[in-house]
C-alpha positions as CSV (number, residue, x, y, z in Angstrom):
1,M,-29.0,54.1,21.9
2,N,-29.8,51.7,25.2
3,T,-31.1,53.5,28.1
4,L,-31.5,51.9,31.7
5,A,-35.1,51.0,32.9
6,L,-36.2,52.7,36.1
7,P,-36.5,50.1,38.8
8,S,-40.2,49.4,39.5
9,R,-41.8,50.0,43.2
10,R,-41.8,46.5,43.9
11,G,-38.0,46.4,43.0
12,V,-37.5,49.4,45.3
13,A,-39.3,48.1,48.1
14,C,-37.5,44.8,47.9
15,A,-34.0,46.2,47.9
16,A,-34.9,48.7,50.8
17,L,-35.7,45.4,52.7
18,R,-32.8,43.6,51.9
19,R,-30.8,47.0,52.8
20,E,-32.6,47.3,56.1
21,W,-31.8,43.3,57.0
22,L,-28.1,44.1,56.3
23,S,-27.9,47.0,57.9
24,H,-29.5,45.4,61.2
25,R,-27.1,42.4,61.2
26,L,-24.1,44.6,61.9
27,N,-25.9,46.5,64.2
28,R,-25.0,45.6,67.9
29,F,-28.2,47.1,68.9
30,L,-30.4,44.6,67.5
31,Y,-28.5,41.9,69.1
32,A,-28.8,43.9,72.4
33,H,-32.7,44.2,71.7
34,L,-32.7,40.0,71.0
35,A,-30.7,39.6,74.2
36,L,-33.4,41.6,76.0
37,V,-36.0,39.7,74.7
38,L,-34.7,36.4,75.6
39,T,-34.2,37.5,79.3
40,A,-37.8,38.8,79.4
41,G,-38.8,35.3,78.0
42,A,-37.0,33.4,80.4
43,L,-38.4,35.7,83.7
44,P,-41.8,33.3,84.0
45,L,-39.9,30.5,84.8
46,L,-38.8,32.1,88.0
47,T,-42.6,31.2,89.2
48,P,-42.6,28.4,91.3
49,G,-44.8,25.1,90.5
50,D,-48.1,25.2,88.8
51,A,-48.1,28.7,89.0
52,L,-46.1,28.9,85.6
53,A,-48.7,29.0,83.0
54,R,-50.8,31.6,85.1
55,G,-47.7,33.6,86.2
56,A,-46.3,34.0,82.7
57,A,-48.8,36.4,81.0
58,W,-48.1,38.8,84.1
59,W,-43.9,38.5,83.5
60,L,-44.6,39.2,79.9
61,L,-46.7,42.2,80.7
62,H,-44.3,44.2,82.7
63,A,-41.4,43.1,80.5
64,V,-43.0,44.3,77.5
65,L,-44.3,47.7,79.1
66,Y,-41.2,48.4,80.9
67,A,-38.0,47.5,78.5
68,V,-39.4,45.6,75.5
69,S,-41.6,48.6,74.3
70,L,-38.6,50.9,74.7
71,S,-36.0,48.9,73.4
72,S,-38.4,48.7,70.1
73,L,-39.0,52.5,70.0
74,L,-35.2,52.7,69.9
75,L,-34.4,50.7,67.4
76,G,-37.0,52.3,64.8
77,L,-35.1,55.5,65.7
78,S,-31.7,54.1,65.4
79,S,-33.4,52.3,61.7
80,A,-34.2,56.1,60.5
81,H,-31.2,57.6,61.5
82,A,-29.0,55.0,60.2
83,E,-28.7,56.4,56.8
84,A,-28.7,60.0,57.8
85,D,-26.0,60.7,55.3
86,E,-27.6,59.5,52.3
87,F,-31.2,60.4,53.2
88,V,-31.4,63.1,50.6
89,W,-30.4,60.6,48.0
90,L,-32.3,57.7,48.9
91,L,-35.6,59.7,48.7
92,G,-34.8,61.4,45.9
93,Q,-35.0,58.3,43.6
94,P,-37.4,58.5,41.0
95,A,-39.7,55.8,42.6
96,G,-40.5,58.2,45.2
97,V,-40.9,57.7,49.2
98,G,-43.4,55.0,49.6
99,P,-41.6,52.1,48.0
100,W,-38.2,52.6,50.1
101,L,-40.6,53.5,53.3
102,G,-42.7,50.5,52.8
103,G,-39.7,48.1,52.1
104,K,-37.7,49.5,55.2
105,A,-40.7,49.4,57.6
106,L,-41.7,46.1,56.8
107,A,-38.1,44.7,57.8
108,L,-38.5,46.6,61.0
109,I,-42.1,44.8,61.5
110,V,-40.7,41.5,61.0
111,L,-37.9,41.8,63.0
112,T,-39.6,43.4,66.1
113,G,-42.8,41.2,65.6
114,A,-40.8,37.8,65.1
115,S,-38.4,38.7,68.1
116,S,-41.4,40.0,70.5
117,A,-43.1,36.0,69.7
118,L,-39.9,34.4,71.2
119,L,-41.0,35.7,74.8
120,G,-43.5,32.9,74.8
121,L,-41.0,30.4,73.6
122,P,-39.1,29.4,77.2
123,T,-42.4,28.9,79.0
124,L,-43.8,26.9,76.1
125,L,-40.8,24.8,76.2
126,M,-41.2,24.1,79.7
127,G,-44.8,23.0,79.5
128,G,-46.5,26.4,80.4
129,G,-48.5,26.9,77.5
130,S,-52.0,28.8,77.9
131,P,-54.4,30.6,76.1
132,E,-53.1,33.3,78.2
133,L,-49.8,33.2,77.4
134,M,-50.6,33.3,73.9
135,L,-52.5,36.0,73.9
136,A,-50.1,37.9,75.8
137,T,-47.1,37.2,73.4
138,A,-49.2,37.9,70.4
139,G,-50.1,41.1,72.0
140,A,-46.6,41.9,73.0
141,A,-45.5,41.4,69.0
142,G,-48.2,44.3,68.6
143,V,-46.9,46.7,70.8
144,A,-43.4,46.3,69.6
145,V,-44.1,46.9,66.0
146,V,-46.2,50.2,67.1
147,C,-42.9,50.7,69.1
148,S,-40.9,50.2,66.5
149,L,-42.9,52.3,63.6
150,A,-43.3,54.8,66.0
151,G,-39.8,55.2,66.6
152,L,-39.4,55.0,62.9
153,A,-41.8,58.3,62.7
154,V,-39.7,60.2,65.3
155,G,-36.7,59.4,63.5
156,F,-37.8,60.9,60.3
157,W,-39.1,64.3,61.9
158,I,-36.4,65.0,64.1
159,R,-33.0,63.8,62.4
160,D,-30.6,65.1,65.0
161,S,-29.9,62.1,67.1
162,V,-29.9,63.8,70.6
163,R,-33.2,65.2,69.9
164,G,-34.3,62.2,68.5
165,L,-33.4,60.2,71.1
166,I,-35.4,62.7,74.1
167,A,-38.4,62.8,71.8
168,A,-38.5,59.2,71.5
169,V,-38.3,58.4,75.4
170,A,-40.9,61.5,76.1
171,M,-43.0,59.7,74.0
172,W,-42.6,56.6,75.7
173,L,-43.0,58.0,79.3
174,V,-46.2,59.6,78.0
175,L,-47.9,56.6,76.8
176,L,-46.6,54.4,80.1
177,F,-47.4,57.1,82.5
178,G,-48.5,60.3,81.7
179,M,-51.6,59.3,80.1
180,D,-52.7,57.3,83.1
181,I,-51.6,60.1,85.9
182,L,-53.6,62.2,84.0
183,L,-56.4,60.2,83.8
184,L,-56.3,58.9,87.3
185,A,-56.5,62.9,88.7
186,L,-59.3,63.3,86.6
187,A,-61.0,60.2,87.3
188,G,-63.1,61.8,90.5
189,A,-64.4,64.7,88.6
190,P,-68.3,64.8,88.8
191,A,-68.2,65.4,85.1
192,V,-66.1,62.0,84.7
193,Q,-68.2,60.3,87.0
194,A,-71.1,61.2,84.9
195,N,-69.8,60.4,81.6
196,P,-67.6,57.6,81.8
197,D,-67.2,56.5,78.6
198,W,-65.3,59.6,77.8
199,W,-62.5,58.4,80.3
200,I,-62.9,55.0,79.1
201,V,-61.8,56.1,75.5
202,A,-58.9,57.6,76.7
203,L,-57.7,54.8,78.2
204,M,-58.5,52.5,75.3
205,L,-56.9,54.6,72.8
206,N,-53.4,54.1,74.5
207,P,-51.9,51.0,73.2
208,F,-49.9,50.2,76.7
209,D,-53.1,50.4,78.1
210,A,-55.0,48.5,75.8
211,Y,-52.4,45.7,76.3
212,R,-52.4,45.7,79.9
213,V,-56.1,45.5,80.2
214,T,-56.5,43.1,77.8
215,V,-54.0,40.9,80.0
216,L,-56.0,41.7,83.0
217,F,-59.0,40.8,81.6
218,A,-57.6,37.6,80.2
219,V,-55.7,36.4,83.6
220,E,-57.9,37.6,86.0
221,R,-61.2,38.4,84.7
222,A,-60.8,41.9,86.0
223,A,-63.5,44.2,85.5
224,F,-63.4,48.3,86.2
225,S,-63.7,49.5,90.0
226,G,-64.3,53.0,91.4
227,L,-65.7,54.2,88.3
228,N,-69.5,54.2,87.1
229,A,-68.6,52.6,83.9
230,G,-71.2,52.3,81.0
231,W,-71.7,50.4,78.2
232,L,-68.4,50.9,76.6
233,A,-66.3,49.4,79.8
234,G,-68.6,46.4,79.2
235,W,-67.8,46.0,75.5
236,W,-64.0,46.6,76.0
237,A,-64.2,43.9,78.9
238,T,-65.8,41.4,76.3
239,N,-63.7,42.1,73.3
240,A,-60.2,43.4,74.8
241,P,-58.1,41.3,72.4
242,L,-60.2,42.1,69.2
243,W,-59.7,45.8,70.4
244,L,-56.1,45.6,71.0
245,A,-55.5,44.0,67.5
246,V,-57.8,47.0,65.7
247,L,-55.5,49.5,67.5
248,T,-52.4,48.3,67.1
249,F,-53.3,48.1,63.2
250,V,-54.4,51.5,63.3
251,W,-51.7,53.1,65.4
252,S,-49.0,51.0,62.8
253,G,-51.1,53.1,60.1
254,L,-50.4,56.2,61.6
255,A,-47.2,55.8,62.4
256,L,-46.5,55.0,58.8
257,L,-48.3,57.7,57.7
258,A,-46.2,60.1,60.1
259,A,-42.9,58.6,58.7
260,W,-44.0,58.9,55.4
261,L,-45.0,62.9,56.0
262,G,-41.6,63.3,57.5
263,A,-39.6,61.6,54.6
264,R,-41.6,64.1,52.2
265,R,-40.9,67.0,54.5
266,R,-37.1,66.5,54.2
267,V,-37.4,66.1,50.5
268,D,-39.9,68.8,49.5
269,G,-37.6,71.1,52.4
């Protein structure tokens, strides 16, 4: 009697990757995301004259924080909700949750990371290439990947599309404004002035702030002011690109873990 061999974990991951790619090819939201990225990448061309090389990083910084990050987050959320009707069947396969989630996440990483790399292309083609532009573009790709994986995790934990959308936008607003407003309110407190490293740690752990500060350090060689910053601020100023790379890697790993736990919760529940 012949029996069918179960697919390997690698085969399941590859199948999930292909399925994700085909799904996004039919998803108009992906094309809207690409159009947004290309439009944002063309914004530095509005900078006059020789200021193009220096001004491009500023244009990309604001485009990523206020548009591309949200679009990437919603792209990940859309990916999680795309297979809602088949969710239980997909995650109940013998290979388990991990390979399927790995292939799906890898497709998202490639899509959002590669598309964000296009942000610096128009400026580069116009002769405005610079180390600052390369740093801003690489950081943009990292932030976009983090946001897409975070959206994937939110979609797995919150299956309802409306509640998931509200939760994803709320997360984006907290990262963009909420933490900064809280830290700004606490900056003048005597306890913060006496222990500035704790304030700096909170700032460093936010990927949006890490990206913003990295660009500030790279373009303007800016420094902290109004706060008696300790050794941690000095280390961050010297190693801002390294810290941004580490932080995006850690956030991506945590987002994948959260997505895996959300998927497992649906299987067990």
